[in-house]
C-alpha positions as CSV (number, residue, x, y, z in Angstrom):
1,M,0.0,-0.1,0.0
2,V,2.9,2.4,1.0
3,N,4.7,1.5,-2.3
4,K,1.5,2.3,-4.3
5,I,1.1,5.7,-2.7
6,K,4.8,6.6,-3.4
7,V,4.3,5.6,-7.1
8,N,1.2,7.7,-7.4
9,L,3.0,10.7,-5.7
10,Q,6.0,10.2,-8.1
11,K,3.6,10.3,-11.1
12,F,1.8,13.4,-9.7
13,F,5.1,15.4,-9.3
14,M,6.3,14.2,-12.8
15,K,3.1,15.6,-14.3
16,L,3.3,18.8,-12.3
17,L,6.9,19.3,-13.5
18,L,6.0,18.6,-17.1
19,L,3.2,21.1,-16.9
20,I,5.5,23.9,-15.4
21,F,8.0,23.4,-18.4
22,T,5.3,23.3,-21.1
23,I,3.4,26.6,-20.1
24,P,3.6,28.5,-23.4
25,F,4.8,31.8,-22.1
26,I,8.3,33.3,-22.4
27,T,9.3,36.5,-20.5
28,F,12.3,38.7,-20.2
29,S,12.8,41.8,-18.1
30,Q,15.3,43.5,-20.3
31,S,16.6,43.7,-23.7
32,I,17.6,40.5,-25.4
33,T,20.2,39.5,-27.9
34,I,19.8,36.3,-30.0
35,S,23.1,35.3,-31.4
36,E,23.8,34.0,-34.9
37,G,22.6,30.4,-35.2
38,S,20.1,30.8,-32.4
39,F,16.4,31.4,-32.6
40,I,13.3,31.8,-30.3
41,N,10.1,29.8,-31.3
42,I,6.9,31.3,-30.2
43,F,4.1,28.8,-30.6
44,E,0.5,29.5,-31.4
45,N,-1.5,30.7,-28.4
46,S,1.8,31.3,-26.6
47,S,3.5,34.8,-25.7
48,F,6.9,36.3,-26.0
49,S,7.4,39.3,-23.5
50,I,10.4,41.5,-23.2
51,D,10.4,44.8,-21.2
52,G,6.8,45.7,-21.9
53,L,6.5,44.4,-25.5
54,E,4.6,41.2,-26.0
55,L,4.1,39.2,-29.1
56,S,1.2,36.6,-29.2
57,P,1.3,35.1,-32.7
58,S,-1.8,33.5,-34.2
59,V,0.5,31.0,-36.0
60,A,3.8,29.8,-34.7
61,H,6.6,32.3,-35.3
62,T,10.3,32.1,-35.1
63,I,12.7,35.1,-34.4
64,V,16.1,34.2,-35.9
65,G,19.4,35.4,-34.7
66,P,21.5,37.4,-35.0
67,N,18.9,39.9,-33.6
68,T,18.7,42.3,-30.8
69,I,15.5,43.7,-29.3
70,A,16.0,46.8,-27.3
71,R,14.0,49.7,-25.7
72,S,14.9,53.4,-26.0
73,S,13.5,56.4,-24.1
74,T,14.3,58.7,-27.0
75,P,11.0,59.6,-29.0
76,I,10.9,59.4,-32.8
77,T,10.3,62.6,-34.6
78,F,8.8,63.1,-38.0
79,G,8.7,66.8,-39.0
80,D,6.9,68.5,-36.0
81,N,5.4,65.2,-34.8
82,S,6.8,63.2,-32.0
83,S,6.2,59.7,-30.5
84,I,6.0,58.9,-26.8
85,E,9.2,58.2,-24.9
86,R,9.3,54.5,-25.4
87,V,10.5,52.9,-28.6
88,Y,11.4,49.3,-29.2
89,E,14.0,48.4,-32.0
90,L,15.1,45.3,-33.7
91,S,18.4,45.2,-35.1
92,D,17.0,42.8,-37.9
93,E,13.4,43.2,-39.0
94,L,10.8,40.8,-37.8
95,T,8.9,39.5,-40.8
96,D,5.7,37.6,-41.6
97,Y,4.2,38.2,-38.2
98,S,0.6,37.6,-37.6
99,G,-1.2,38.0,-34.3
100,I,-1.6,40.3,-31.3
101,L,1.1,42.9,-30.5
102,S,0.9,44.4,-27.0
103,F,2.7,47.6,-26.0
104,R,3.0,48.6,-22.4
105,Y,3.9,52.2,-21.4
106,L,4.2,54.5,-18.5
107,D,2.3,57.7,-17.8
108,S,5.7,59.5,-17.5
109,E,6.6,58.5,-21.1
110,L,3.4,59.9,-22.8
111,N,5.3,63.0,-23.8
112,G,2.2,65.2,-23.4
113,I,-0.1,62.9,-25.4
114,A,-3.5,62.0,-24.1
115,E,-3.9,58.3,-23.6
116,S,-7.2,58.4,-25.4
117,D,-5.5,59.7,-28.5
118,L,-2.8,57.1,-28.7
119,V,-2.3,55.0,-31.9
120,L,0.3,52.2,-32.2
121,E,3.2,52.9,-34.8
122,V,5.2,50.3,-36.5
123,M,8.1,50.9,-39.0
124,D,7.9,48.4,-41.7
125,T,10.8,46.7,-43.6
126,N,10.8,49.7,-46.0
127,D,11.5,52.2,-43.2
128,V,7.9,53.5,-43.6
129,W,6.0,54.2,-40.4
130,N,2.4,52.8,-40.4
131,N,-0.1,53.3,-37.5
132,V,-3.1,51.3,-36.4
133,I,-5.8,52.3,-33.9
134,P,-5.2,49.9,-31.0
135,N,-7.4,48.7,-28.0
136,I,-6.4,51.1,-25.1
137,D,-6.3,49.6,-21.6
138,D,-5.7,52.9,-19.8
139,V,-6.0,51.2,-16.4
140,N,-3.0,48.9,-17.1
141,N,-1.3,51.3,-19.7
142,I,-1.4,48.8,-22.5
143,L,-2.0,49.2,-26.2
144,S,-2.8,46.1,-28.2
145,Y,-3.6,45.3,-31.8
146,D,-4.4,42.1,-33.7
147,F,-2.6,42.0,-37.0
148,T,-4.8,39.6,-39.0
149,I,-2.5,39.7,-42.0
150,F,1.3,39.0,-42.2
151,V,3.3,42.1,-41.4
152,G,6.9,42.9,-40.9
153,F,8.4,45.6,-38.6
154,K,11.6,46.7,-36.9
155,K,10.6,49.6,-34.8
156,I,7.5,50.0,-32.6
157,T,6.2,53.0,-30.6
158,A,3.1,55.1,-30.1
159,S,2.0,58.6,-31.1
160,A,-0.9,60.8,-31.1
161,S,-3.7,60.1,-33.7
162,S,-3.8,63.8,-34.7
163,S,0.1,64.0,-35.2
164,T,1.3,60.5,-36.3
165,L,4.7,59.6,-37.8
166,T,2.9,58.7,-41.0
167,I,0.9,61.7,-41.8
168,K,1.5,62.8,-45.4
169,T,-0.2,66.1,-46.1
170,E,2.8,67.7,-47.7
171,T,3.3,67.8,-51.4
172,L,5.4,64.7,-52.3
173,N,6.5,65.7,-55.9
174,D,5.1,69.2,-56.4
175,I,2.3,67.6,-58.3
176,V,-0.2,66.3,-55.8
177,R,-1.2,66.3,-52.1
178,V,-4.2,65.0,-50.1
179,Y,-6.0,66.1,-47.0
180,P,-7.4,65.7,-44.3
181,N,-5.2,63.0,-42.9
182,P,-6.3,61.5,-40.6
183,T,-9.8,61.7,-41.9
184,T,-13.3,60.6,-40.8
185,D,-15.3,61.2,-43.9
186,K,-13.5,62.3,-47.1
187,I,-10.2,62.6,-48.9
188,V,-9.5,65.6,-50.9
189,I,-6.9,65.3,-53.7
190,V,-5.2,68.7,-54.8
191,S,-3.4,68.5,-58.1
192,N,-2.9,70.5,-61.2
193,L,-3.4,67.4,-63.3
194,P,-6.2,64.9,-63.4
195,Q,-5.7,61.9,-61.1
196,H,-7.0,58.3,-61.1
197,S,-7.2,57.2,-57.5
198,T,-7.2,53.6,-56.2
199,L,-7.6,52.9,-52.5
200,F,-6.3,49.7,-50.9
201,N,-6.6,48.1,-47.4
202,K,-3.8,46.7,-45.4
203,A,-4.4,43.4,-46.9
204,G,-3.7,44.8,-50.5
205,Q,-7.5,44.5,-51.4
206,K,-9.0,47.2,-53.7
207,I,-11.5,49.2,-51.8
208,L,-12.5,51.9,-54.3
209,E,-11.5,53.4,-57.6
210,S,-12.3,56.8,-58.8
211,N,-11.3,59.7,-61.2
212,A,-12.8,62.3,-58.8
213,L,-10.7,64.6,-56.6
214,E,-12.8,63.9,-53.6
215,L,-13.3,60.4,-52.2
216,D,-16.1,59.5,-49.7
217,V,-14.6,57.1,-47.0
218,T,-17.4,57.6,-44.4
219,D,-18.5,54.0,-44.3
220,L,-14.9,52.5,-44.2
221,P,-13.7,50.8,-41.0
222,T,-11.1,52.7,-38.9
223,G,-7.5,51.9,-39.9
224,V,-4.7,52.4,-42.3
225,Y,-5.3,52.5,-46.1
226,F,-3.1,53.0,-49.1
227,L,-4.1,55.5,-51.7
228,N,-2.4,55.2,-55.1
229,L,-2.7,58.2,-57.5
230,Q,-1.6,58.1,-61.1
231,N,-2.0,61.3,-63.3
232,T,-2.3,61.6,-67.1
233,Q,1.5,61.8,-67.4
234,N,1.6,58.3,-65.7
235,Q,3.3,59.9,-62.6
236,I,2.4,57.8,-59.4
237,S,2.1,59.1,-55.9
238,T,1.3,56.9,-52.8
239,F,-0.2,58.0,-49.5
240,N,-0.8,56.3,-46.3
241,I,-4.3,57.3,-45.2
242,I,-5.6,57.0,-41.7
243,K,-9.3,56.6,-41.4
244,K,-10.6,57.4,-37.8
């Protein structure tokens, strides 16, 4: 009887030990360097957390070395606009990521930006900043967004929706500009030449096409869109459009 109890206890503790080492959660409290030849596997329904940045992929994802993930308190500036004082940077871009990205911040890092006005900013592999409207947990100071399509990024921060790092209201080539951006209802195209416009969503799907100089986007969901303009001289301009 005693031997049977001992065997059962051994099985119990072995199962408990196995459970502890298979909990799908990896966490680090500071910057991390992944050396060449090394990698980190993040399984589906698992999380990888480092110093306030958390990745929860919808499909298994691998971060391959050499790569360093570090946090800086120096805000990113774009013209007169500025991010908050928390920026994550990868030495080598993270590609083909799909899933939830969570971004934790401190009140002292907001750089004068109201929490309710925060948007999440990610720099893609082409060094272009794109922003998305996140879920804001202002109690725990967390921004989160579920990327349902594969994306790549190498810098992550947050900014004000009214002064993002991606606003493009300036003339790009002295031929065309668009406003307002961000917008809630319309996009106005200013050009001295006729423009054919095509609007795409983040998945690359065509949303609308027009030759008009004013586009109605009232019924579009909030998010980031890509506006492609082509004039009669076959000159092309591309804008990131933020729909609020």
